[in-house]
N, C-alpha and C positions, 0 to 999 in steps of 0.2 A: 743353214739347214737346207737340205734338197730333198725333197719328199714327192710322193706318189697320190694323186688324188684319185678316188673314183667317185664320179658325183652321179647322182639321180639325175637325168635331163627328161623333162617333160613339157612341151611347148603349152600345153593348156589340158584341163579337166577331162576332156574326152579323146584326149591323143594317148597315144602308148607311151609310157616311159622306158627308157634304159639306163644303165650304167653308164659314164663316157670316162677314161682316164686323162688326169693331167696331169703334167708335171710342176710342180712348183718351187725354183730356183731360188739360192741365195736370200733365204729367210731369215729374218730375224729372229731370235728366240724370243725376244722380247715383244714383239707384235703379237696381238691379239689372235685369235681365230679369222673373226672377221675380217684384219686387215690383211691377213695373209689370202684371203680370197680375193680382198680388192687388187691387191697386186697380182693375182692370176687373169683378174676380170680386165684389167687394164691390157694384160699380154694378149690377152683373146679379142680385145677390141682392135687393139694394134695389125691384127692378121685380118680383120674383116669379119670375126668368131661373134656368134651371141654371147653376151656374158652370161653368167652364172647366175638365175634370181634366187635372191635368198631375203629374208625381210628382217627391218631394224629399225631403230630410232633412236632414242638414248644412248644405247650404247656404255650404259653404267650398272645393267644388272637391275633398272627399276620398271621399265615399262611391260616386260613381258613378250615382247613384239618377235626378238631373234627366237632360235627353236629348232635345231633338228637334231637327227641320231648319227653320233659319230661313233664308230665302229661298234654298232648297235646298242649303244647308251646313250640314253636323251641327255643332251649338253654335254657330252667328253665325258672323261675320266675324273676327274675333280667332283669331291663331293661339294655341295652347296656351292653353286658355280653355273652361272649363265653361259651361254658360247660367246656372246660379246668380252664377259671378262675372263674366258679361257686365254691362255695364253702360250703360245707354241712352245715355251721350253716343258712344258707338260708331255712334248713326244721328245723323239730322239730321232736323229739324222739319217735318212731313208726311211724312216716308215712309212706305210702304206695307210691312208685313213679313208675310210668309206664313208661317206656323206650320203644319207639321205632324208626325205622327210619322214614327219610325225605319220604313221600308218594307224588309221583307226575310220570306221565308215562316216561318221558323225565330222571328220577332217577332211573334207574333199581336196586334192592336191590342186590348186590352181596354176601353179607353174612349178618346176625345178624344185627347188627344198620350200616354196611358201603351200601354205594349206589354209583353208578359210575355218577357223576359227571363231566365225558367229554365231554358233550352237552355243558357246560360252556368254555371249550377250544375252540371247537370249535366254536362259537361265538365269541370270543376274536380273532382267527386266519382270520378270515373274517373282521374282519377292525380294529383291538385294536392295531394300529401301527402306524407309519409313515414311509414313504420309500426316505424322502429327503436326501440326504448325508450331515452329520453334520461335517464329519471330527476329529479333535481332539475336546474334551470339549471345548465350549466357555466360555469366561468371564463371569460371573454371570450375570453382570450388561450390558451384548452387545445388548440384546433383553429386550427393557421395557413393561411390561404387568404389566396395571393396577392391584393395589392389591385386587380390589374387584372378579377380573376376577384370580389372583393368587388364593386367599382362597376359591372359588367356585371348581376350578380346584383338590385342594387339598381337598376338602370335598370329591369329587367325586372319587378320586384315592384312597380313605381309604377302597374302598370295598376289602372285602378281599375274596369273591367268594363263600361264604360257602353253601349258597344255603338255608339258612332260608327265605327269602324273598318268593323264589317258595313253601317250605313245608309250611308256613303260610297262603299264598293267596287260598281263596277257586276254586279259578279257576287257581292253580298252574300256574301263569303268571312269566316269568322273565323277566319282565318289568324295576324293580328295578336295577338288577344287567345289564341289556342291558344299560338302562340308563346312569348307573354310567361310566361305560365304554366310552360309544359314549362319554359324556361330559367333561370326564377329559383332553382328547385329543382336543376336540372341542372348549374348551375356551382359549386354547393355540396358540400363532403364528405359532409355529411348526405344529400342525395340521389341517391348515387351506386349504390348499391344496387339501386335500384329504377330506374334511369335508362334504361333499355332498354324495361322494360313500361310506364313511364308513357307515352314518345312515343306507344308502339303504343296504348295504351289512350285516350290522349285525343284523338288524331286519328281511331280508331275511333270514338269516341263525337260528336265534331265531324262528322263523314261522315252517320253516323244521326240527326242533328239538322237534315239538306239546306241546310245552309250550302253556299253555292256554291265553285268553287274560286279557287286564286290565279291571276292573269294579269299581274302586278307592274304595275299601274296607278300605286301609290303613292299611291293617293287617303287609304289605312289611315293611313297617316304624316301625310300634310298635316292630318287633322282630328285626331288622336287629341288632347287635352286635355292628356297628359302626354309626348306628341312622345316616343314609342315607335320607336326605329329596326325600319325592315323587315327588317334585318340579321339579326333573332332570328328573322324567318321561313326564312333561308335555315340560319341553325344549327340549326333544328327540322328541318326538311328532311335535312340531314346526319345528324341524330341518328337519324332515321326510316328511313334505308336502312341504316345501320352496325346499328341494331336488329333490323332486317327480315332482313338476311343473319346476323345471329348468331343468328337463332332457328332457320335454316333446317338440317334434317338434311343433313349433308354426304352428296354421294353415295357408292355405295359403290365401293372400286377394283376396276380392271379384273383378271379373273383372267388369271393368266400365260399364256401361248400356249405 
């Protein structure tokens, strides 16, 4: 396969970026997209040019490190697939691929296709934990949890924090990510003591990071590589409303006339 790449190049957060065109020649359809970029980078280094910077770690669709826009779609054209697991057979010979980083105020571009996603870390730190002393690992059957709750908690916990939901959302909302982190603990018995404080803290942290509001466009669910349902957003909103009203001091009773 021979491809044309239009890649966003930006030396640093304070530098102006631009698209640069490269040719990717003799690419195997069985390569992943990141392996294709490795080949392109080897050629760039051989010519004495700076390689394209992109983030990755496991390359198994688990860690969430990889992620950028491919032809305007977060993670590319295949549903439920991360960039590192996207193979070149998903494209055609002589295609033009436009590669650019996540676009969101909260995701500052570090270099080329790499963005700063530490805003997600701060949201998680605000409440994505439990503080109950658990001691040694309890027996798996010691705490009975309904299977429906277990399945939902597992679905929410599948979030890898890649940021595709934010990049795809017209409002750059982080509601799907935050809802997944809130829900996977809020559904389990161990997460109940801090359930109300957790949702208040994490939503407040999300707002401080200047993510946009959710307007139910559904793009987040469409591009999520783990196919997390936006129903978790509705669940988080219900928890937030309940926690907000529970935390209010009831009004004083009127004096008898």
